[in-house]
N, C-alpha and C positions, 0 to 999 in steps of 0.2 A: 504493499499500502504506498504510494508516494506522499511523504508529508514534507517534504521540501521541493517548491516550485521555481524554477528560474523564469526570467523574463522571456528569454529566446532558447529556439532551440538549439541554436549553437554553443550557448552557456551551458544548458543541459548536457550535451555531448561533452563538453570538454570536463565537465562535472565527473561525470561518467568514468572516463578515459583516467583523468587523475585519481579518482577512488579506487580504480580496479587497479593502475599500477601500484599505488600505496599498498593495498593488499598484497599484491604480488612481490613487494620487496620486505615486508613485515614479517610475513611468515616464513619463511627460509631464513630470516635472522633471526627470529625466535627459536627456529629448529635445531639453529646452531648452538644455541643455548642449552639445549638437553644432553643432558648427562648420556656419554656410551652407555652405561650401566643399563638406561632402558631401552638400549638398542639393540636386543639380542635377536640374531637372526633365527634362534633355535627354541623362540618363545613367543606365545600369544599370537597378536595380531600377525608377525610378520614371520611366522614358521610355516614351512613348504607344507601345503597338505598334499594328502596320497592322490587324490585326483588331479594334482596338477604336474605328476609324474615326472619330478625333479626339474620342472620347469618346460620341458616339451610339451606339453598341452599349449603353452602358448605361441610356440612355433609352429605347432599342428593347425591352431586354430586361426593363429594371428600372420603366421609366415614373418615372425620377430626378426629371424636371422636377416631378411633382406632389408628391414628397414632401419633397425635400431643404431644402424651407424650414422643416421642422418640427423639425432637426437641431438640436443645441445648438451654439453656436459657441464651443470651449474657448479660444480667442484672447481670448474676452471675460471668461473667469474669472480669468485669470493678469493682473497688474498692466503687466508687460512685452510681454503675448500681442497679436499680431497679428490684429484680428477680418479674419473671412473672408467675413461673412453676404454684406455689400454691399460693391463696389468705389465707395468714396467718388472716389477721385482716380485717373485713368487714364494717370498720368506712366508713363514707362518705370521708373524707381527703384519706384514702388508695386506695379507689374506683376510686376516680377522678384522684390520681396520675396513678394508674394502667390503665386507659384509655388512660391518656397523654403518658405513657410510653409504651403503644400498638401503638400510632400514630406513636412515635417515632422509636420505632421497623419497623414499616411498611414501613416508610420514608427510613429508612437506607436498608432495603432490596431489595427496586426498585432502589434505587441508586448504590445498588451494582450490578444490570444487565446492567446497562447502560455504564458502562467504559470497555465492552468485547472487544470492536473494537480499544482500545487503543493497544490491542496487536499485531494487524497489523503492527505497526510500527517498532516492532522488530522479528516478523515471518512472516513465507511465509503467503500468504492469506488463504489456508486450514485450517489455525488454526482458523482463525476467528469464522467461523459455529461453529466450536468443543468448542469455549470458549464460544459462545452465548448459546450454549445447556448447558454447564456447567453451567452457570451463575442461567439459568431458573431452572435446577433440584435443584440448592443450594437452591435459593432463594424462589421460588415460595409457595412450602410448608410453609415457615415462614408467607409470606405473607396471605395465607389462612386462617392459625391459629389466626393471629390478626384479620381479617376479621371476622371470627367464633367468636371467644372470646367476642371482645370488644361491642358488641350490647347485649350479655346476661351480660355485667357487667354493660353496660349503664341501663339495666332493672331493676337489683339488685338494684344499685345505686338509680334510680325513685321510686322504691318499699320502699326503707329506707326513702328517702325525703318525699314522701306523709305520710308516718308513722309517721314522726318527725313533719310534718306540724299539723296533726292532733291532737297529741299527745299537742302542743304547743297551739292549738284553745282552746282544751278543758282544759287547765290550765288557761284561761283567764278568 
């Protein structure tokens, strides 16, 4: 329900763009403040479910391998961000960090979908479904890519940990 009215359509459009941009900047900055301990790839909201088939569901259903390289890497934008486009170092620490940052990225994109309705305070009601559609189109591919990548990284991490565990037992 629109509660703020502007004197012209141009001012209204400008206000919508300004508000939406502010939301798109504030949400990731907020999520950067969340402690890594709340972003575990193996628990709750972020865990991989059996029906996802270790991420392969997303490749079969959405052909994620073909388009994920075209997605922007938000970690490259922020000075302290973790770049997720390529895994340069396959150490256990780096893979764990990748999983954590994958959870953070997924959370950011879910949260970026939710505030579409706020636009309704400054825009006519017909704009709200448009904003929802935009939020879904802009964020669901990123969520799908995170859900596809994370189980693959987790499997690689498990292999490395098993190998290291075997080596340490052999050295005893």
